C-alpha positions as CSV (number, residue, x, y, z in Angstrom):
1,G,-0.8,20.1,-17.5
2,F,0.4,16.6,-15.9
3,L,-0.1,14.3,-18.3
4,S,1.7,17.0,-20.9
5,F,4.4,17.0,-18.9
6,L,4.5,12.5,-19.1
7,I,4.3,12.4,-22.5
8,A,7.2,15.0,-23.2
9,F,9.1,13.2,-20.6
10,D,8.3,9.7,-22.5
11,K,9.7,10.9,-25.9
12,Y,12.0,12.2,-24.1
13,L,13.3,8.9,-22.7
14,N,12.8,7.4,-26.3
15,I,14.8,9.9,-28.2
16,S,17.4,10.4,-25.8
17,G,18.2,6.5,-25.1
18,A,17.9,7.3,-21.3
19,S,15.9,4.8,-20.6
20,D,18.6,2.1,-21.0
21,N,20.7,4.1,-18.7
22,N,17.9,4.2,-15.9
23,P,15.6,1.4,-15.8
24,I,14.1,2.4,-12.4
25,L,13.3,6.0,-13.3
26,T,11.7,4.9,-16.5
27,M,9.9,2.3,-14.8
28,H,7.9,5.1,-12.5
29,A,7.5,7.4,-15.6
30,Y,5.6,4.5,-17.5
31,R,3.9,3.6,-14.5
32,L,2.3,7.0,-13.8
33,L,1.6,7.0,-17.3
34,Y,-0.2,3.4,-17.1
35,Y,-2.9,5.3,-15.1
36,F,-3.7,7.2,-17.9
37,D,-3.3,4.4,-20.6
38,K,-3.3,0.7,-19.5
39,R,-1.1,0.2,-23.0
40,N,2.1,1.0,-21.0
41,A,1.6,-1.5,-18.4
42,K,3.9,-3.5,-21.0
43,T,6.6,-0.8,-20.7
44,V,6.3,-0.7,-17.1
45,F,7.2,-4.8,-16.7
46,K,9.7,-4.4,-19.9
47,F,12.0,-1.8,-17.4
48,A,10.9,-3.4,-14.3
49,D,12.5,-6.5,-15.8
50,K,15.5,-5.0,-16.7
51,A,15.8,-3.1,-13.6
52,I,15.7,-6.5,-11.8
53,E,18.2,-7.7,-13.9
54,M,20.4,-5.0,-13.4
55,K,19.7,-5.1,-9.4
56,V,18.9,-1.2,-9.2
57,E,16.2,-0.9,-7.0
58,P,14.6,-4.3,-8.3
59,D,12.2,-4.3,-4.8
60,K,10.7,-1.0,-6.5
61,A,10.5,-3.1,-9.8
62,H,8.5,-5.9,-8.0
63,F,6.4,-3.5,-6.5
64,A,5.6,-1.8,-9.3
65,K,4.7,-5.0,-11.4
66,A,2.6,-6.1,-8.5
67,G,0.5,-3.0,-8.7
68,I,-0.4,-3.8,-12.3
69,Y,-1.2,-7.0,-11.7
70,K,-3.6,-6.3,-8.6
71,D,-5.3,-3.6,-10.7
72,S,-5.8,-5.9,-13.7
73,R,-7.3,-8.3,-11.0
74,E,-4.5,-10.9,-11.6
75,Y,-4.2,-11.4,-7.7
76,E,-2.0,-14.4,-8.0
77,K,0.8,-12.9,-9.8
78,A,0.4,-9.8,-7.6
79,L,0.9,-11.5,-4.7
80,K,4.1,-13.3,-6.2
81,E,5.8,-9.9,-7.0
82,Y,5.1,-8.6,-3.7
83,I,7.0,-11.2,-1.9
84,A,9.2,-10.7,-3.9
85,A,10.1,-7.2,-3.1
86,I,9.4,-8.1,0.7
87,A,12.0,-10.9,0.3
88,L,14.3,-7.9,-1.1
89,N,13.4,-5.1,1.5
90,P,11.3,-6.6,4.8
91,K,11.7,-3.0,6.1
92,K,8.9,-1.2,3.6
93,P,5.8,-1.5,5.7
94,D,4.0,-0.4,2.1
95,Y,4.8,-3.6,0.8
96,Y,3.1,-5.7,3.7
97,A,0.1,-3.7,3.5
98,R,-0.5,-4.0,0.0
99,A,0.0,-7.8,0.0
100,A,-2.6,-7.7,2.7
101,F,-5.0,-6.4,0.4
102,V,-4.4,-9.1,-2.0
103,Y,-4.9,-11.4,0.4
104,G,-7.7,-10.3,1.5
105,K,-9.4,-10.2,-2.0
106,I,-8.6,-13.8,-2.5
107,G,-10.0,-14.8,0.7
108,D,-7.1,-15.8,2.7
109,I,-8.3,-13.9,6.2
110,S,-5.1,-15.0,8.2
111,R,-2.9,-13.8,5.9
112,E,-4.2,-10.6,5.1
113,L,-4.6,-10.1,8.9
114,A,-0.8,-11.2,9.6
115,Y,0.4,-9.0,6.6
116,L,-1.2,-6.1,7.8
117,K,0.0,-6.4,11.4
118,K,3.5,-6.4,9.8
119,A,2.9,-3.5,8.0
120,A,1.5,-1.3,11.3
121,E,4.8,-3.1,13.6
122,L,6.6,-1.1,10.9
123,E,5.0,1.9,10.4
124,T,6.3,4.6,12.7
125,E,5.4,7.9,11.5
126,Y,2.3,7.2,10.1
127,P,-0.9,5.7,11.0
128,L,-2.7,4.6,8.3
129,F,-1.7,0.8,8.6
130,S,-2.7,0.7,11.9
131,F,-5.7,2.5,11.4
132,R,-6.9,0.4,7.9
133,L,-6.2,-2.8,10.2
134,G,-8.0,-1.6,13.3
135,K,-10.9,-0.8,11.0
136,I,-10.9,-4.5,8.9
137,L,-10.7,-5.9,12.4
138,M,-13.9,-4.1,13.8
139,D,-15.5,-3.5,10.2
140,K,-15.1,-6.8,8.7
141,Y,-14.6,-9.2,10.9
142,G,-16.5,-7.7,13.9
143,D,-13.5,-8.3,16.6
144,I,-13.4,-4.7,18.5
145,P,-11.1,-6.0,21.5
146,Q,-8.7,-6.9,18.6
147,A,-9.6,-3.6,16.6
148,L,-9.0,-1.4,19.9
149,P,-5.2,-1.4,20.5
150,Y,-4.8,-0.2,16.1
151,L,-7.3,2.5,16.4
152,K,-6.2,4.0,19.6
153,K,-2.7,3.8,18.0
154,A,-3.9,5.6,14.7
155,F,-5.6,8.3,16.9
156,E,-2.7,8.8,19.1
157,M,-0.3,9.1,16.5
158,E,-3.0,11.8,14.6
159,G,-5.5,12.7,17.1
160,D,-6.5,16.0,14.9
161,N,-7.7,13.3,12.3
162,V,-11.7,12.8,12.4
163,S,-11.9,9.5,11.0
164,Y,-9.7,8.3,13.5
165,A,-11.4,9.9,16.3
166,Y,-14.2,8.8,15.3
167,D,-13.6,5.2,14.7
168,Y,-11.3,5.1,18.1
169,G,-14.5,6.7,20.1
170,F,-17.1,4.5,18.3
171,A,-15.0,1.0,19.6
172,L,-14.6,2.2,22.7
173,S,-18.4,2.9,22.8
174,Q,-19.0,-0.7,21.6
175,I,-17.4,-1.9,24.7
176,S,-19.3,0.0,27.4
177,R,-16.5,2.3,27.8
178,C,-19.0,5.2,27.0
179,D,-17.1,7.9,29.0
180,D,-13.6,7.3,27.3
181,A,-15.6,7.4,24.1
182,M,-17.0,10.7,25.2
183,R,-13.6,12.1,26.3
184,I,-12.8,11.5,22.4
185,A,-15.7,13.2,20.6
186,D,-14.9,16.1,22.9
187,I,-11.1,16.4,21.3
């Protein structure tokens, strides 16, 4: 199935020389192959570096490198690449959210929250980063009053999501807004 497609694509890129003309596409292909075989990391780095050098979507190249570093728990290297991606494209909420995750892993709470807040601020169509921020504030730091606006935003953007409704309702109940929590439960 999909793995066979990726292997065939790998062979095509090597035989046709297409990889030299489109390093970002090649990098993405090898990034997918990396999930099946970690030895593909070197190839991802090679084409990511080439994309950066050629200025072909360099933010995505830094982001791909950061993901591999994050997966291998090389958090300082991952942060360097995420920060480079953000510098090149400061409008991508996912870049901030991934950097926030790494800051959380290394115990830098203030940057974890700051980067996740920026991701939630930039996110206009999907509630995921607002929800994550609300969950972290509530579950990890016990700060329900600060978590509430983010959980509310996620719930209002996607009210039929059971997780969003449950956590928003739970947060409301924890600050003695039980009637509001019950209304959420009825939705």
